[in-house]
N, C-alpha and C positions, 0 to 999 in steps of 0.2 A: 911293470905298469903301476905306478905310484897314484897313490888318493890326489896327488895336483896333476898326474899326467891330464894332457889333453887329447882325449879321447873321439874320436867321432863315428857315428854309425850309419852307414849310407842304408836312406830305403828306409827313414825311420817313420814314414806312413805304414806302412805294413806290419804284420800284426806280430813278427819277428822283433821289427826294429821298435814298435814303442815298447815290446818288453824289455828289452837291451838296453832302451833308454831309461826306465821306471827302475830295475833292476840296480843298473849299476850307479846309479842316485841314492837308492836304496844304502847300498856299501860304501856309502862318503864318496864315491867320486864326484867332484866340485866341478873340473872341466870338462863334462859332458857337454860339446859342442851341439846347440841347439839350431840346425838346417837343417829346410827338406828340400834341398836342390834337385832339380830331374836326373835322374843318374843319368839319364842318355845326352845331357845338353855337358858336352864336352868345355864349353866354355866357365859354365856354372862351375864346374867342378875345379878348372883350373884358379878360379877367383876364392872361392872357398878354402881350398889349402894353401894358398898364398896368402889368406886375410887370415887364417886360424891357423897354419900351422900343426895340422894334427901331430902326435910322437903316434897314436895307435890307431887302427881304422878296423872295424867291425863291418864285413859287407854282408848283410843282412839278407839281400838278395832282389832282386826287379820282382818284375810283375809274375804273376803264378796263378793256378788255378785247376779246378778238379778236371775232370774227362770229358766231361761239356766243350768248358771253354781251349782245352787242349785239341778235342776234333774240331770247334770251329774254326779257333785263329791259331794255327800250327806258326804260322810264319811271321804275326804280333809279339805272340812269346816269346819265340827262336831270337828275333833280331833285338827285342827289348834289351832281352839277358844278354845277348854277347856285346849289343854298343855297351850296357852300365857296367858291366864287367871290364871292358877291354881299359873304359873310363878309370873308374875308379882305379884299377890296378897299375892301371901305367903310371894316372896323375902320383897316386901313391911310392912308386919307384923312383920319380922324378922330385918328386918332394922331399924324399929321405924317410920316411917313416922309419920306425923304429919295426913296426911289428903289423901285421894285418893278419886276420883270418879271415875267410870267405869260407860261407856257408853254404855246402851242397844239399842234396835231395837224395834221399834212398831210391828214385827214380831211376839215379845213372847207373845201376848194377841193374846185372843182364834180366831179362824177362823170367829166367828159367837159374836164378840163382842158388844156389847151395842153400842152406836157411843152418840157421841165422846168419846171413852175410854179411862176409869176413873183407874188408878192402884188398884181399888176392884177386876178389872175384871179378874188380870194374875191370869193362873188357873186354873181358873171356866168352861174349856170348851177344847174340842180338837183345834189343831193348823191346820192353813192351809198348806195341805199335800206339798203345791210344797215348802215350805219352813222350812218344820220340824225337818228337824235335825240341821241345821246353830241354828230356835228357840231354840231349847231347851240347845243348849251348851251356847248361849247367857242368859236363861232363869239359867242357872248352874252358870252364872257370877254373879249375882243379888242376888241368896241365896247364893253365896262361898264369898258375901262379908258381909253379914248380919248376917252368922257361924260366921267368924272373929270380927266381931260387939258382938256378943251375947257370943261370949267365951271368949274373949280376950278383948274385950272393945273397940278395934281398932274404930279409926271416919274413915268408908269406907262407901260414899255413893252412890246412882244412881241415872242417868239420863237415862229417856228412850226419843230416838229422832226420830222425823218422817224422810221421805228419803232424806239424805243430795247429795249434787250434787256440784261441783264448779271446780275450778282449781285445779289441779292435778288429778281428777278424772281418773276411768279407762273408757274407752271409748272403748275397743273392743268391737267387734260385737256380740260376742256370750256368753261375759262372762261377761257385765257392769251391772248397774242397766239401768232404763229404760229412763233418760234422758238423759244421755252419749251415751247411744246407739242411741237414736233418736238422735242426735247431729252427732253424727257420720255418721249415714245412710242419714238424710238432707244434710250434704257437699259434701259426695262422689254422693249423685243422681244429687246435681245441680254442681259437677266439671264433673262428669259423661255425663250429659245431659238425665239422664232416665227418664220415664215418666212418673214413682210412686214411692212409698217408702210404706213399706210392717213395718204394724208395728202388733205384737203380738197382740192376742185378739182380745174380741169384740171392746176395746174401753169405756166402761160403765164402770170399777172399778175408786173408786175415793180413792185417795189418798194424804197425806198431806205434800208436800216437804219444806225441808230448805234450803238456803243458805246456805255453809257452815262455810262461815264467822258469819254470826248468829249463829249456831249454837256451835262455836267457843264463842262469846261472851254469850250467853246463860250458858255453861259450866263454866266460868269461875265466870260467876252471882254467879251462883249455888255453886260452891268450895268456892266463899267469902260468902251465906248466906243461905245456907242449912245444915242443919247439923242430918237432921231425919233418921227413920233407912226404913224408908218406899222410897222405888221409886218415881221421880220429874218427868213429861211428859217435855220435851224440845221440846213442838210445836212451828211451825212460825203462825196461827193460818189463813192459806189458803190452801184452796184445790180444787183440779183439776179431773175435771177426765182423762184418759190415752187419747180420743179424743181430750180433751183441750190441756193438756199439748203439744199433738203433730203439734196440728196448731200452738203452741204459740210459739213454736222450727222452725217449716214451717217458720216461720212471722221473725222469729230473724234470722234464714240461709237466707233467701230472695231466696227460693225455692218455684217455682212454678207448679210442679207437684201434683201428684193424691195421696191421700193417704188411705193403701189400707189396711185394717182392716181379718185379719188371724184369723177366729175364730175358727180353726184347732187348735192353738197353746190355751196355757194356761190360764186366768184371774190372778190368784193368789185368794188374796185374793179379796170378793167385797166391800170393804171401811177397809180405815186404818186410821181416824180421830183422834186425840188425844186433852183430855182435858186437858190444858193448863194453868185452870184458876187458883189455885197455884200460878204458877209461877208466870201471872203476877198479882195476888194478891200482890207480894212479891214486884212489881217493874220492871221486863224487861217485853221490844216488843221488838220483829225482829225490822231491821233497815231498812232493804232491800226490796223493792218488786216483787214479781214474775215474771216481764216484762227487770227490772235492772239485777236482779242473771242472767236469762239467757243469756239474750246480756252478760254479764262479762265472764261467762264459755264460750259461744262462741268464744269470741275475743280472750281466753286463745288458747283455742283448737287450733286456726284456727294461731296465732304466735307459737304456740307450735308444729306443724306436723315435721317440717326437726328433731326434737329429737326424734321420734318412741312413738308412745303411747299405743303397741299392748298388751305389758305384765299384768299381777295382779294390779290394786291398780296405774294403771299409772305409 
């Protein structure tokens, strides 16, 4: 991938997609295709490839959300992701892209996968029930890339990321991922002078979080240095319990109220830590510590409130 290569970031409106576009341009890639075509619209994707002829594709993903959205809209999440990945991956094949990176999620691993999770553990046990439909769709994307590689020789690779967050995230209280939801809750509680913030679950599950800009850096590095058929984990290496991340956000937000853990709400997977040693061995490490990343995300959220952030994916 050269600085003048034509690069398409699929799903630019997501937190990961926006970070990829931003970081690619910061690295001097001058032909990043500026297009926000709906990934479930096959005709629109074909028009984009016919018009812009991308050489490299980052498939950043389609619709996603937290436990609440996964419980309320499993069919929507599964359908949107299946159709989007089928469209982008198949069109990329037909238009002869040089390389495609598909980003999967750590929720693809079995619920009781040994920690930290290695790619060998994929499909070795039952999935976490609260996000099973979404996870199955993401696993299908992994297998679709491998199938096109096997049948057609396409250089389609897969990265599996931790829980990404950052500017342009979806901060909707019901549908968002945990960090974005807690940022919104802390801000609203501070603004309304509420005495407490409710945190879903026991606070005990541990998650590996990754700042969106770091994930973009890892994705670009992977595009440049990884060509294998097996997925590679793109993890930050830092993991916190939900209670720890809630307290860290509380500090960043300057909120002094009580954190109340609602154990009537589901915890999700007990632990999701990625074994990213193959990526580290290749030479990549994250740049952003968790406190700096949270502060940057919170600052962006505060500065962007006037734009309205209630829709899916920001």
